[in-house]
C-alpha positions in Angstrom: 82.5 92.3 96.4 84.7 95.1 94.9 85.2 96.8 91.6 87.8 96.0 89.1 91.1 97.8 89.4 92.7 99.8 86.5 94.9 97.0 85.4 92.1 94.4 85.4 89.8 96.7 83.4 92.5 97.6 80.9 93.6 94.0 80.3 90.0 92.8 79.8 89.2 95.7 77.4 92.3 95.1 75.3 91.9 91.3 75.3 88.3 91.5 74.2 88.9 94.2 71.6 91.2 91.9 69.6 88.4 90.0 67.9 85.0 91.6 66.9 83.4 88.3 67.9 84.0 89.2 71.5 81.8 92.4 71.4 79.2 90.9 73.7 81.9 90.1 76.2 83.1 93.7 76.1 79.7 94.8 77.2 80.0 92.7 80.3 83.0 94.6 81.7 81.1 97.6 83.2 78.9 95.1 85.1 81.7 92.9 86.5 82.3 92.7 90.2 85.3 91.0 91.8 84.2 88.0 93.8 87.7 87.1 94.9 91.3 88.3 94.2 94.2 86.0 95.2 98.0 86.6 94.9 100.6 84.0 94.4 103.7 86.1 94.8 104.4 86.1 91.1 100.9 87.1 89.9 97.2 87.1 90.7 93.9 85.5 89.9 90.7 87.6 89.9 87.4 85.7 89.9 84.3 87.5 88.9 80.8 87.2 90.2 78.2 86.2 87.6 76.7 89.3 86.0 73.2 89.5 84.5 74.4 90.6 81.1 74.3 89.1 77.6 76.5 86.1 77.1 78.1 84.8 73.9 76.8 81.6 72.4 73.3 80.2 72.8 73.6 79.5 76.5 75.6 76.4 75.9 79.1 75.6 77.2 81.1 78.3 75.5 84.6 78.1 77.0 87.8 79.7 75.8 90.9 81.3 77.0 92.3 84.5 75.7 96.1 84.8 75.9 96.7 87.8 73.6 97.9 90.6 76.0 101.2 91.3 77.6 102.2 94.3 79.8 105.2 96.4 80.6 104.8 97.2 84.3 107.0 99.3 86.5 108.8 97.0 89.0 108.7 93.9 86.7 111.8 93.6 84.5 110.6 91.0 82.1 106.9 92.1 81.8 103.7 90.2 82.5 101.3 88.0 80.7 97.6 87.5 81.2 94.9 84.8 80.7 91.2 85.7 80.4 88.9 82.7 80.9 85.5 82.7 79.4 83.0 80.1 80.7 79.5 79.5 79.6 79.7 82.7 77.6 80.7 85.0 80.5 84.0 86.4 81.7 84.9 84.0 84.5 88.4 84.9 85.7 91.6 86.8 84.9 95.1 85.7 85.7 98.1 87.9 85.6 101.7 86.6 85.9 105.3 87.7 85.9 108.1 85.7 84.3 109.8 84.3 87.4 110.0 87.5 89.5 107.9 88.9 92.3 104.6 90.6 91.5 104.6 94.2 92.8 102.4 95.1 95.8 101.0 98.0 93.8 101.0 98.9 90.2 101.2 102.6 89.3 102.1 102.5 85.6 101.7 99.9 82.9 101.5 99.7 79.2 99.6 96.9 77.4 100.4 95.3 74.0 99.3 92.4 72.0 101.4 89.2 72.1 103.1 89.0 68.7 102.2 86.2 66.4 100.0 84.3 68.7 96.8 86.4 68.7 94.2 84.6 70.8 93.8 81.0 71.8 90.4 79.3 71.8 91.6 76.3 73.8 88.9 74.4 75.7 89.2 73.9 79.4 
């Protein structure tokens, strides 16, 4: 297992800072370890190992997806979007994607921003 990279950490922190109800999830970030990272050519999915940290909810099936963060990334003309999946009260995986262009092999600079007008989505999986 490996540590989060700078982009993963920044996206999680920004996504989870949007709503004060996600404060418990923010406290999980320093304890996250990457179980697996896969690349599709136009993005990535990072799956996290279960951490022994506080979870949201009462241990029940708390599932939601956060889709509130976009990024300007050097090497991607139209920016990138992200999905953070929360399952059973824990950060489960993070997906990053470009808009129909190749994902860069390395990311040196990026700037995050909130998606206008959509905030976050609490859709159930």
